[in-house]
C-alpha positions in Angstrom: -120.6 43.5 32.5 -117.1 42.8 33.7 -114.2 44.7 32.3 -111.6 42.3 30.4 -108.2 43.4 30.0 -105.4 41.5 28.0 -102.8 44.0 28.7 -101.2 42.0 31.5 -99.4 44.2 34.5 -101.6 47.1 33.0 -103.5 49.8 35.9 -107.0 49.1 35.0 -108.9 52.1 35.5 -112.4 53.6 35.6 -112.8 57.0 34.2 -112.7 59.4 36.8 -115.5 61.6 34.9 -112.8 64.9 34.4 -113.3 65.7 30.4 -110.4 67.7 30.3 -108.1 65.5 32.2 -104.3 65.1 30.4 -103.6 62.7 33.4 -103.7 59.3 34.7 -106.5 58.6 37.2 -104.1 59.8 40.0 -104.0 63.1 38.5 -100.1 63.2 38.5 -98.9 61.5 35.5 -99.1 62.7 32.0 -100.5 60.9 29.4 -98.0 60.9 26.9 -99.7 58.8 24.3 -103.0 56.7 23.6 -103.1 53.4 22.1 -106.6 52.1 20.9 -107.8 48.1 20.6 -111.0 46.3 20.7 -111.6 44.2 23.5 -111.6 40.3 22.3 -113.9 39.5 24.9 -116.4 42.0 23.1 -115.4 41.4 19.4 -115.9 38.3 17.8 -113.3 39.3 15.0 -110.2 39.5 17.7 -107.8 36.7 16.5 -105.7 35.1 19.1 -102.3 36.1 17.4 -103.6 39.7 17.8 -104.0 39.3 21.2 -100.5 37.2 21.9 -98.8 39.7 20.2 -100.4 43.2 21.9 -99.5 41.3 25.1 -96.2 40.9 24.3 -95.7 44.5 23.0 -97.3 45.9 26.2 -94.9 43.8 28.1 -92.1 45.2 26.3 -93.2 48.7 26.9 -93.3 48.2 30.8 -89.8 46.4 31.0 -88.5 49.5 29.1 -90.0 51.6 32.0 -93.2 52.9 30.5 -96.1 53.1 32.6 -99.6 52.0 31.2 -103.3 52.4 32.4 -106.0 50.8 30.8 -109.6 52.3 30.7 -112.9 50.8 28.6 -114.4 53.5 26.5 -117.5 55.6 27.2 -119.1 55.5 23.9 -118.5 51.9 22.6 -117.8 49.3 25.5 -115.6 47.3 22.7 -113.0 49.7 22.8 -110.2 50.0 25.5 -107.9 53.0 25.8 -104.2 52.1 26.6 -102.9 55.5 28.2 -98.9 55.6 27.9 -97.2 57.8 30.4 -93.1 58.1 30.4 -91.2 58.6 33.8 -88.9 61.1 34.3 -85.9 58.7 34.1 -87.1 57.2 31.1 -87.5 60.6 29.4 -84.0 61.5 30.6 -82.9 58.6 29.1 -84.4 58.6 25.5 -83.7 62.6 25.3 -79.8 61.6 25.3 -80.6 58.9 22.8 -82.3 61.7 20.5 -80.1 64.3 21.4 -82.6 66.4 22.3 -81.7 70.2 22.9 -82.8 71.3 26.5 -82.1 74.9 28.2 -79.2 75.3 30.3 -79.9 79.1 31.1 -81.8 82.4 29.9 -80.4 83.7 27.0 -79.9 87.4 27.6 -78.4 88.6 24.2 -80.4 91.2 22.6 -82.7 89.9 19.7 -81.8 90.5 16.1 -84.6 92.9 14.5 -85.4 93.6 10.9 -87.2 96.4 8.9 -89.2 93.6 8.0 -90.2 92.6 11.5 -91.1 96.1 12.3 -93.8 96.4 9.5 -95.3 93.0 10.3 -95.6 93.0 14.1 -98.8 94.7 13.9 -100.1 91.9 12.1 -99.1 89.3 14.7 -101.0 88.2 17.6 -101.3 90.0 20.9 -98.5 89.1 23.4 -101.5 89.2 25.8 -102.9 86.5 24.2 -100.1 84.5 22.7 -96.8 85.0 25.1 -93.5 85.4 23.8 -91.5 82.1 24.5 -88.6 82.7 26.6 -85.1 82.4 25.2 -82.4 80.1 26.3 -79.2 78.9 25.7 -79.4 75.4 24.9 -77.1 72.2 24.7 -77.9 68.4 23.7 -79.2 66.7 26.6 -76.5 64.3 28.8 -78.4 62.3 31.9 -75.2 62.7 33.5 -75.0 66.3 33.7 -78.5 66.9 34.6 -77.5 69.4 37.2 -76.3 71.5 34.1 -79.7 72.2 32.7 -82.5 74.5 33.7 -84.4 72.3 35.7 -87.1 74.3 37.4 -89.8 71.6 37.4 -89.3 67.9 36.7 -93.1 67.7 35.2 -92.4 70.8 33.0 -88.6 70.2 31.7 -89.7 68.6 28.9 -92.7 69.8 26.7 -95.4 67.7 25.6 -94.1 67.6 21.9 -91.0 66.3 23.4 -92.7 63.7 25.4 -94.9 62.6 22.7 -91.5 62.3 20.1 -89.8 60.0 22.4 -93.0 58.3 23.4 -93.2 57.5 19.5 -89.7 56.4 19.5 -90.1 53.8 22.0 -93.3 52.7 20.6 -91.8 52.0 17.1 -88.9 50.3 19.2 -90.5 47.9 21.4 -90.6 44.3 20.2 -94.0 42.4 19.7 -93.1 39.4 18.9 -89.7 36.9 18.9 -89.0 33.8 16.8 -86.3 32.0 17.6 -83.1 34.8 17.8 -85.2 37.6 15.7 -87.2 39.9 17.4 -89.7 41.4 15.3 -90.5 45.4 15.8 -92.2 48.5 14.1 -95.4 49.6 16.0 -97.0 50.5 12.1 -96.8 47.1 11.4 -99.0 46.5 14.5 -101.6 49.3 13.5 -101.7 48.1 9.7 -102.5 44.6 10.9 -105.5 45.8 13.1 -104.0 44.7 16.6 -104.6 48.6 17.6 -107.0 50.6 16.0 -105.1 53.9 16.5 -102.4 55.1 18.4 -101.9 59.2 19.1 -100.9 61.6 21.7 -103.7 64.1 22.9 -104.7 67.0 22.2 -104.4 69.7 25.3 -108.1 70.7 25.2 -110.9 71.4 22.8 -110.4 73.5 19.9 -113.4 75.8 20.9 -113.7 75.5 24.6 -111.0 76.4 27.0 -109.8 73.6 29.6 -110.9 73.8 33.0 -107.7 72.3 34.4 -105.6 74.8 36.2 -102.4 74.1 34.4 -103.8 73.7 31.0 -102.1 76.1 28.3 -104.9 75.6 26.1 -102.6 76.0 23.1 -105.1 74.3 20.8 -107.6 76.7 21.7 -105.3 79.8 20.6 -103.9 78.2 17.6 -107.6 78.0 16.6 -109.1 81.5 17.5 -105.6 83.2 16.6 -104.5 81.0 13.4 -107.4 78.8 12.2 -110.3 81.0 12.4 -111.4 82.4 9.2 -111.4 86.0 11.4 -107.6 85.7 11.6 -107.1 85.7 7.8 -105.0 89.1 7.8 -103.2 88.0 10.8 -99.5 86.9 10.2 -98.8 83.0 11.9 -98.1 82.3 15.4 -95.0 80.3 14.1 -93.5 79.9 17.4 -96.4 78.0 19.2 -97.2 76.5 16.0 -93.5 74.6 16.3 -94.1 74.4 20.2 -97.6 72.6 19.6 -96.8 70.6 16.1 -93.2 70.3 15.9 -90.9 71.7 13.9 -91.8 70.1 10.6 -95.1 71.3 10.3 -93.7 74.5 11.7 -91.5 74.9 8.8 -94.0 73.8 6.2 -96.3 77.0 7.2 -93.7 79.1 7.5 -92.5 78.4 3.7 -96.3 78.6 2.5 -96.4 81.8 4.4 -93.2 83.0 3.5 -94.2 82.3 -0.5 -97.7 83.7 0.1 -96.2 87.1 1.3 -93.8 87.1 -1.8 -96.7 86.1 -4.2 -98.2 89.4 -3.6 -95.2 91.2 -5.3 -95.6 89.1 -8.3 -99.8 89.0 -8.3 -99.4 92.9 -8.4 -96.7 92.9 -11.4 -99.0 90.3 -13.3 -102.1 92.2 -12.7 -100.7 95.3 -14.3 -99.7 93.8 -17.3 -103.2 92.2 -17.8 -104.4 95.5 -17.2 -102.3 96.7 -19.9 -102.9 93.8 -22.0 -106.5 94.8 -21.6 -106.8 98.3 -21.9 -104.8 97.9 -25.3 -106.2 95.3 -27.0 -108.9 97.5 -29.0 -105.8 99.7 -30.3 -103.4 97.2 -31.0 -102.5 97.6 -35.0 -102.9 93.5 -35.4 -106.4 93.3 -33.6 -107.4 96.3 -35.7 -106.5 94.8 -38.7 -107.9 91.1 -38.4 -111.3 93.0 -37.1 -111.7 95.5 -40.4 -113.8 94.2 -42.6 -111.9 96.2 -45.6 -108.6 94.1 -44.6 -109.4 90.9 -42.3 -113.0 90.8 -43.7 -111.5 90.6 -47.5 -109.2 87.9 -46.3 -110.4 84.3 -47.0 -108.5 81.8 -45.4 -108.0 78.0 -46.2 -109.6 75.0 -44.9 -108.1 73.7 -41.5 -109.3 70.1 -42.3 -109.8 68.0 -45.0 -113.4 67.9 -47.2 -115.7 69.1 -44.6 -114.0 72.3 -43.6 -115.0 75.4 -45.3 -113.2 78.6 -46.3 -113.7 81.5 -43.9 -113.2 85.0 -43.3 -110.1 86.1 -40.9 -112.4 88.4 -39.2 -114.6 85.8 -38.0 -111.9 85.3 -35.5 -111.9 89.4 -34.3 -112.9 88.4 -30.6 -110.2 85.9 -30.3 -107.5 88.0 -31.5 -108.6 90.8 -28.9 -108.1 88.1 -25.9 -104.6 86.9 -27.7 -103.5 90.7 -27.1 -104.4 90.8 -23.5 -101.6 88.0 -22.8 -99.2 88.3 -26.3 -97.8 92.1 -25.9 -94.6 93.6 -24.6 -95.6 94.0 -21.1 -95.6 90.0 -20.8 -92.0 89.9 -22.0 -91.2 92.3 -19.3 -93.5 90.4 -16.7 -91.4 86.9 -17.7 -88.1 88.5 -16.9 -89.4 89.8 -13.8 -90.9 86.5 -13.0 -87.4 85.0 -13.5 -85.5 87.4 -11.1 -88.5 87.4 -8.5 -88.0 83.5 -8.6 -84.4 84.1 -7.5 -84.8 86.4 -5.0 -87.8 84.4 -3.3 -85.5 81.3 -3.1 -82.8 83.3 -1.8 -84.4 85.5 0.7 -86.2 82.2 1.9 -82.8 80.6 2.7 -82.0 83.4 4.7 -85.5 83.3 6.7 -85.1 79.7 6.8 -81.5 80.4 8.7 -83.4 82.6 10.9 -85.9 79.9 12.1 -83.2 77.7 12.4 -81.5 79.6 15.0 -84.7 80.7 16.6 -86.1 77.1 16.8 -82.8 75.2 17.5 -82.0 73.2 14.6 -78.9 74.6 13.2 -76.7 71.6 14.9 -79.5 69.2 13.6 -76.9 66.7 11.8 -77.8 63.7 9.9 -76.2 61.5 12.3 -78.7 62.6 15.3 -81.7 60.9 13.1 -82.3 57.6 13.9 -83.2 54.7 11.6 -86.7 53.7 11.0 -87.8 50.7 12.5 -88.7 49.0 9.4 -85.1 49.3 8.3 -83.7 48.0 11.6 -86.4 45.0 11.6 -84.8 43.8 8.4 -80.7 44.3 9.1 -80.2 40.7 8.8 -76.7 41.2 7.0 -72.9 41.5 8.8 -71.3 44.3 6.7 -68.9 46.6 7.5 -70.9 49.9 8.0 -70.3 53.1 9.9 -73.6 53.9 11.2 -75.3 50.3 12.1 -73.0 47.8 11.3 -75.8 45.8 9.8 -77.6 46.3 6.5 -80.9 44.9 5.5 -79.9 43.8 2.2 -76.7 42.9 0.2 -75.3 45.0 -2.7 -77.1 42.9 -5.4 -80.4 43.4 -3.5 -80.0 46.9 -3.5 -79.3 47.2 -6.6 -82.2 45.1 -7.6 -84.4 47.6 -5.5 -83.3 50.6 -7.1 -83.6 49.1 -10.6 -87.1 47.6 -10.0 -88.0 51.7 -8.6 -86.8 53.3 -11.6 -88.1 50.5 -13.7 -91.3 51.4 -12.5 -90.9 55.4 -12.1 -90.0 55.2 -16.2 -93.3 52.7 -16.8 -95.3 55.0 -15.4 -93.9 58.1 -17.4 -94.3 56.5 -20.3 -98.2 56.0 -19.7 -98.7 59.5 -19.0 -96.9 60.0 -22.4 -99.1 57.5 -23.7 -101.9 59.5 -22.1 -101.2 62.6 -23.6 -100.9 61.1 -26.8 -104.6 59.9 -26.6 -105.6 63.2 -25.9 -103.7 64.5 -28.9 -105.5 62.3 -30.9 -108.8 63.1 -29.5 -107.9 66.4 -30.8 -107.1 65.9 -33.9 -110.8 63.5 -34.6 -112.8 65.9 -32.8 -111.5 69.1 -34.7 -112.9 67.7 -37.8 -116.1 66.8 -35.8 -116.5 70.3 -34.6 -115.5 71.9 -37.8 -118.2 69.9 -39.7 -121.2 70.7 -37.0 -120.2 73.5 -35.0 -120.2 76.2 -37.4 -123.5 75.0 -38.8 -125.6 75.0 -35.5 -124.3 78.5 -34.5 -125.3 79.7 -37.8 -128.4 78.0 -38.7 -129.9 78.1 -34.7 -130.9 81.9 -33.9 -130.4 81.2 -30.1 -126.7 80.4 -30.3 -125.9 83.3 -33.1 -124.5 85.6 -30.0 -121.6 82.8 -29.5 -120.6 82.4 -32.9 -117.9 85.1 -32.7 -116.7 83.3 -29.3 -116.7 79.7 -30.0 -114.9 78.3 -32.8 -113.6 74.6 -33.9 -110.3 75.1 -32.2 -111.5 76.9 -29.1 -114.5 74.1 -28.5 -111.5 71.3 -29.1 -109.1 73.1 -26.6 -111.6 73.5 -24.0 -112.8 69.9 -23.9 -109.4 68.4 -24.5 -108.4 70.7 -21.4 -110.9 69.0 -19.3 -110.5 65.5 -20.1 -106.8 65.8 -19.7 -107.4 67.5 -16.4 -109.7 63.9 -15.2 -107.1 61.8 -16.5 -104.3 63.6 -14.5 -106.6 62.9 -11.5 -107.4 59.5 -12.1 -103.3 58.7 -12.6 -102.5 60.8 -9.7 -104.7 58.6 -7.2 -103.2 55.5 -8.6 -99.7 56.2 -9.0 -99.5 57.9 -5.0 -100.3 54.2 -4.1 -97.5 52.8 -6.8 -94.7 55.2 -5.6 -95.4 54.6 -2.1 -94.8 50.7 -2.5 -91.8 51.5 -4.6 -90.3 53.3 -1.9 -91.2 50.9 1.0 -89.8 48.0 -1.2 -86.2 50.4 -1.6 -86.2 50.5 2.6 -84.3 53.6 3.1 -82.6 53.7 6.5 -83.9 57.0 7.9 -87.5 58.8 7.6 -85.5 62.1 5.9 -84.2 59.3 3.3 -87.7 58.1 3.0 -89.2 61.2 2.4 -86.8 62.4 -0.1 -87.0 59.3 -2.3 -90.8 59.6 -2.2 -91.0 63.4 -2.9 -88.4 62.6 -6.2 -90.4 60.0 -7.6 -93.9 61.7 -6.8 -92.4 65.0 -8.1 -91.0 63.4 -11.5 -94.6 61.7 -11.8 -96.3 65.0 -11.1 -94.4 67.0 -13.1 -94.9 64.8 -16.4 -98.6 64.3 -15.6 -99.3 67.9 -14.8 -96.9 69.5 -17.3 -96.7 67.6 -20.1 -100.0 68.4 -22.2 -99.3 72.4 -21.5 -95.2 71.6 -23.1 -97.4 70.1 -26.0 -99.2 72.9 -26.8 -96.4 75.2 -26.1 -93.9 73.8 -28.0 -95.2 71.1 -30.3 -99.1 71.9 -31.5 -98.9 73.9 -34.7 -95.2 73.5 -35.4 -95.3 70.7 -38.2 -98.7 70.9 -40.2 -97.3 71.5 -43.6 -99.4 73.8 -46.2 -102.5 73.4 -47.4 -101.9 71.4 -50.5 -99.7 69.1 -48.6 -100.6 68.6 -44.7 -98.6 66.5 -42.3 -101.0 63.5 -41.2 -100.6 61.4 -37.8 -101.2 57.5 -38.1 -101.8 58.1 -41.8 -105.3 59.6 -41.6 -105.5 62.1 -39.1 -104.7 65.8 -40.0 -102.2 67.6 -37.7 -103.9 70.2 -35.9 -103.1 73.8 -36.3 -103.2 76.2 -33.8 -106.1 78.9 -33.5 -105.9 81.6 -35.9 -104.7 83.8 -33.1 -101.6 81.3 -32.6 -101.2 78.7 -29.7 -100.7 81.3 -26.9 -104.7 81.5 -26.2 -104.9 77.7 -26.0 -102.1 77.4 -23.7 -103.6 80.1 -21.5 -107.0 78.1 -21.5 -105.2 74.8 -20.5 -103.2 76.2 -17.7 -106.5 78.4 -16.3 -108.6 75.3 -16.4 -106.1 73.1 -14.7 -105.1 75.6 -12.0 -109.1 75.8 -11.3 -109.6 72.8 -11.5 -107.0 71.6 -9.3 -108.1 74.2 -7.0 -111.5 72.9 -6.8 -110.9 69.4 -6.9 -108.7 70.0 -3.1 -111.6 72.1 -1.6 -113.6 69.3 -2.5 -111.5 66.7 -0.8 -111.7 69.2 2.3 -115.4 69.3 2.6 -115.6 65.7 2.3 -113.0 65.3 5.0 -115.6 67.4 7.2 -118.0 65.6 6.1 -116.6 62.0 7.0 -115.9 63.5 10.4 -119.1 64.8 11.0 -120.8 61.7 9.8 -118.5 59.8 12.1 -119.1 61.9 15.2 -123.0 61.5 14.3 -122.8 57.6 14.4 -120.8 57.5 17.8 -123.0 60.1 19.3 -123.9 59.3 22.9 -126.4 60.7 25.4 -125.7 64.2 26.9 -125.5 62.7 30.4 -122.5 61.1 29.5 -119.1 62.5 29.8 -116.4 62.0 27.1 -112.8 62.0 28.2 -110.1 63.5 26.3 -108.7 60.6 24.4 -112.0 59.4 23.1 -112.8 62.9 21.8 -109.5 62.9 19.8 -110.3 59.4 18.7 -113.3 60.6 17.0 -110.9 62.8 14.8 -109.1 61.6 11.8 -105.6 60.0 11.9 -103.2 62.7 9.5 -101.8 59.8 7.8 -98.1 58.3 7.3 -96.8 60.8 5.0 -98.1 63.8 7.2 -98.3 67.3 5.3 -96.2 65.5 2.1 -99.4 66.1 -0.1 -99.7 69.6 1.0 -95.9 70.3 -0.1 -96.7 68.6 -3.2 -99.7 70.4 -4.2 -97.8 74.0 -3.6 -94.9 72.8 -5.5 -96.9 72.1 -8.4 -98.6 75.4 -8.2 -95.3 77.0 -8.1 -94.5 75.2 -11.4 -97.3 76.6 -12.8 -96.6 80.1 -11.3 -93.1 80.1 -12.9 -92.6 77.9 -15.9 -95.9 79.2 -17.9 -95.9 82.6 -16.8 -95.2 84.1 -20.1 -98.8 83.0 -21.3 -100.7 83.7 -17.9 -99.6 86.6 -16.3 -103.1 86.1 -14.0 -101.2 82.8 -12.3 -99.4 84.6 -9.6 -102.9 86.2 -9.0 -104.9 82.7 -8.7 -102.0 81.1 -6.7 -102.2 84.2 -4.2 -106.1 83.6 -3.7 -105.4 79.7 -3.8 -102.7 80.1 -0.8 -104.5 82.7 1.0 -107.3 79.9 1.7 -104.7 77.5 1.9 -103.1 78.5 4.8 -106.1 78.7 6.8 -107.8 75.8 5.5 -104.7 73.4 6.2 -104.6 75.2 9.8 -108.1 74.6 10.5 -107.6 70.8 9.4 -104.7 70.2 11.5 -106.3 72.1 14.4 -110.1 70.8 14.1 -110.2 68.0 12.1 -107.1 65.7 12.7 -105.7 63.9 15.8 -102.6 65.9 17.3 -99.7 64.7 15.1 -96.5 62.8 16.4 -93.7 66.0 16.4 -90.9 65.9 14.5 -87.7 67.8 14.3 -87.0 69.2 10.7 -84.1 71.8 9.6 -85.3 72.5 6.4 -87.9 71.7 3.4 -85.7 68.9 2.5 -85.8 67.4 -1.1 -88.5 70.3 -1.8 -85.5 73.2 -2.0 -83.4 71.3 -5.2 -86.7 70.7 -6.5 -87.9 74.3 -6.4 -84.4 75.4 -7.4 -84.7 73.1 -10.4 -87.9 74.6 -11.4 -86.5 77.8 -11.2 -83.8 77.2 -13.5 -86.1 75.4 -15.9 -88.5 78.3 -16.0 -86.1 80.9 -17.5 -85.8 78.4 -20.6 -89.5 77.8 -21.0 -90.4 81.2 -20.5 -88.0 82.4 -23.2 -89.1 79.7 -25.6 -93.1 80.5 -25.0 -92.3 84.1 -26.2 -89.8 83.3 -28.8 -91.7 80.2 -30.3 -95.3 80.4 -28.9 -96.1 83.8 -29.3 -96.4 86.1 -32.5 -94.0 88.7 -30.9 -90.6 87.6 -32.8 -92.4 88.0 -36.0 -94.0 91.2 -35.3 -90.2 92.7 -34.1 -89.0 91.2 -37.3 -91.5 92.5 -39.6 -91.3 96.0 -37.8 -87.5 96.6 -38.0 -86.9 94.7 -41.2 -89.6 94.1 -43.3 -92.2 97.1 -42.9 -89.3 99.3 -44.7 -87.1 99.0 -47.7 -85.8 96.9 -49.5 -88.7 94.5 -48.6 -91.4 97.4 -48.5 -92.2 100.7 -50.3 -92.4 102.6 -47.1 -89.5 104.3 -45.5 -91.1 104.6 -41.7 -91.1 101.7 -39.2 -94.5 100.6 -39.0 -97.0 97.5 -37.9 -99.5 98.4 -41.0 -99.5 95.4 -43.3 -98.5 93.1 -40.8 -101.3 90.5 -41.2 -101.0 90.6 -44.7 -97.4 89.8 -44.6 -98.0 87.0 -41.9 -100.2 85.1 -44.2 -98.8 83.2 -47.1 -100.8 82.6 -50.5 -102.3 79.2 -51.5 -103.8 78.6 -55.2 -107.0 76.5 -54.8 -106.6 74.7 -57.8 -103.6 73.1 -56.4 -105.6 71.2 -54.0 -105.4 67.4 -53.8 -109.2 66.0 -54.4 -109.3 64.2 -51.4 -108.6 67.6 -49.4 -110.6 69.7 -51.5 -113.8 71.3 -49.6 -117.1 69.8 -51.0 -119.3 72.1 -52.6 -122.0 71.8 -50.3 -120.2 73.5 -47.4 -118.9 76.4 -49.7 -119.8 79.7 -48.5 -122.3 81.9 -50.5 -120.0 84.5 -51.1 -116.9 82.3 -52.1 -117.2 83.7 -55.8 -114.5 83.6 -58.5 -111.7 83.3 -55.5 -108.8 81.6 -56.8 -106.3 81.9 -53.8 -107.0 81.4 -49.8 -104.4 82.3 -47.3 -102.6 80.6 -44.3 -100.4 81.1 -41.5 -96.8 80.4 -42.6 -94.0 82.2 -44.6 -93.9 80.4 -47.8 -93.6 81.6 -51.1 -96.5 82.1 -53.4 -97.8 79.9 -56.3 -96.1 82.2 -58.9 -92.7 81.8 -57.5 -89.8 79.8 -59.1 -89.9 77.8 -55.5 -93.3 78.2 -55.0 -94.7 77.0 -51.5 -90.9 76.7 -50.1 -89.8 78.7 -47.0 -89.0 82.5 -48.0 -86.7 84.5 -46.6 -89.1 86.1 -43.9 -89.3 82.7 -42.7 -85.2 82.2 -41.8 -85.2 85.7 -40.5 -88.1 85.0 -37.9 -86.0 81.5 -36.9 -82.6 83.4 -36.7 -84.4 85.9 -34.4 -86.0 83.6 -32.6 -82.5 81.8 -31.6 -80.9 85.1 -31.0 -83.4 86.0 -28.6 -83.5 82.8 -26.5 -79.7 82.9 -26.2 -79.2 86.1 -25.4 -82.4 86.6 -22.7 -81.5 83.2 -21.1 -77.8 84.3 -21.0 -78.8 88.0 -19.3 -81.2 86.4 -16.8 -79.1 83.4 -15.8 -76.1 85.9 -15.3 -78.4 88.0 -13.2 -79.6 85.0 -11.3 -76.6 84.1 -10.5 -75.1 87.7 -9.6 -78.1 87.7 -7.3 -77.5 84.4 -5.5 -73.5 85.3 -5.1 -74.8 88.7 -3.6 -77.3 87.7 -1.1 -75.7 85.4 1.5 -78.0 82.1 2.6 -77.2 83.1 6.4 -77.4 86.9 7.4 -73.7 88.0 8.8 -75.0 89.2 12.1 -76.9 86.0 12.6 -73.9 83.9 11.7 -71.9 86.2 15.0 -74.8 85.6 17.2 -74.3 82.1 16.6 -70.9 82.1 17.3 -71.7 84.1 20.4 -74.4 81.8 22.0 -72.3 78.6 21.0 -69.1 80.0 22.6 -71.7 81.0 25.5 -72.9 77.7 25.9 -69.3 76.0 26.1 -68.4 78.6 28.9 -72.1 78.0 30.8 -71.4 74.4 30.6 -67.7 74.5 31.5 -68.3 76.8 34.6 -71.4 74.6 35.7 -69.4 71.3 35.8 -66.7 73.4 37.6 -69.2 74.4 40.3 -70.7 71.0 40.2 -67.1 69.3 40.9 -66.4 71.9 43.5 -69.5 70.8 45.5 -68.3 67.3 45.1 -64.5 67.7 46.1 -65.7 70.2 49.0 -66.5 67.7 51.5 -62.8 66.1 50.7 -61.2 69.3 51.0 -62.6 70.4 54.2 -61.8 67.1 55.9 -58.1 67.4 54.4 -58.1 71.0 55.8 -59.0 69.6 59.2 -56.5 67.0 59.5 -53.4 69.1 58.1 -51.5 71.0 61.0 -50.0 73.6 58.6 -52.3 76.7 58.9 -50.6 78.6 56.4 -51.9 75.6 53.5 -55.2 76.8 52.2 -57.4 74.0 50.8 -60.5 75.9 50.5 -62.6 75.5 47.5 
């Protein structure tokens, strides 16, 4: 049928049959951006308003000097592709507006080298495959000083990434409608309203096949083979090529992720060593020996852990859980927790140094905030006249801004309270299900022979902990999916000025929510569970009827380890499922749009079949890694294997993210970035909090401090008959005595569940440090309890101060920018000014030479020399 193009003034062209072409049909004008819409003559759903806005928008683009060419789709006749080309004059204009730095002369200074580079260069892709980028002195572009810049080829002067960035800037600011004196602009609104179906810059080739175009650099093909392909898992990332192809923002993310992964190898190695130490000493621990000994743990009768339906039980039934606890609750864990506090400081400080090197190499050292342009959504609503140092107009009054911020804060607090309510709900589930498991689980394990092997491993506490952790993880995922939409809506409503401000605002909202969502259950287990339970004769109740849950007989550390392992593993599995679903979605879309092999598909249609990366880019990847960073640092004292799990995850994450962005997504619009933005102070805040949480876990959650108090104080005179410090007798010392005659009738276990071996026993034991029944202050806290509390507080204060002082000294001693790099930056800045000055003088001489020659000819005095 006959083609119909609403694009008034567009050059209309048939596809020339070249699937690798990145140019208009003339083969000369490069395609800088592609717009896709449905032809209204082929689609019944097309609205007249959409056509008018599209025509107005495309007319605005052409008025701004942009050239357009429209081509009908090969695969779907309803689709029309509008190709956008930026002429050289337009590129020069907007390069100056965006303060883009461009080369003025090759940099002949010797590059800085380090011992780290000498080691890692063996793992980089060969320079024969990925050539090293030429180094230039650069300066912000000025159109009237074009001759000062290194222009060898006008078509190659601006890189494809620069051209796409400037094209997107124009698209975002071209008006699409006028009502009165108010112009409406903001290209994202046209996409959201369905006026256009997609907009994207082009990949330079297929990811697995080189382009047949003679001048194509095939950068996508190189990135796939040397970076995203699984065979390259051991190679260092080609960061310069990533930055060149995708922009500095994506480049800095992968640089941070790679640096984080390299540093994790050290933490993982030390953590694995601590785990091996705990695993090999679990059988020889005096504590586990006494618990498992039939003559000690087998003779100690423990009090019921719930009312009426829970039986008495022997301590040695927890033999296996005690051995598991010894793997994590040992002196190696203390050393590892202190090491991780130092490690996180070294990681952040050395990252700042590495980031400074990247800023220098990628020319973002002087990327100032004032260079970043306001968001189109902000500019479109600037209707209030007010003195403003930047725009002279603002989109809201002072009262309006206060209302927007208050609304945002209130909404975030509401969702945080909702998370806390969900945590309380899980706690209530724990209390209720513990009673159920206590009454049914033991009878099932003892009465069914096929479950006999599991009775040593499955306890009511363990079953309750595992099921509650799974439910908690499901709630976390559900709340995450809902809150993400709410956070984006709140940030849009606040209307930040620049994209950096927008992302920082969204980052703080999302991280605050994710922090409470992911870590609240861990904080509950670590610092609240089992801390206020009373004693068997007078337990503490929730809601008047639910008895507060106690820790596992070995302590709450095992449950915290279980919670961390389930959330970390579950989160990794969930993310991998999402990656698989993305691949399946792309596969299905390609299958549905498959055409016969006789048809040749152009480059822009091949890219249209890929998935859009989304408005927030790699925001969710950052968020995922920072949440993981929190698990690795905040609770590492309870789970030394967390860095090892994170290392394995990150090794896969780098390649999976590279695979996604290279093969599954359309090419992203390149963006400038100097650093990782608001994530840097968040990481520093997590690092500071990690010192307190790990010290508190060792002091209040593990049994390390009570064991040390017993060893140094209560195993010798006057509290014991022995004269040598020993751990023998610790189990008996850590369990208080309760007279079963003091049970209330509503608490006393029923006779039906009383064990057969429970004969003529008048007392039972429970975990606490209280006086025995015969003492004048029976069931009050003993002197041992107050010694332990004092030791815990002293440990917290001493360790925190030592570690914080060490962190401060390391931060002070390690400069953020290497001194050699500072000197090189100053030298390059000076030489740049000299080169610009000399180039201007040379240009001035060239302009003045004809005038000087004329004057020389007119003046008769031969001794006067006017030669320039």
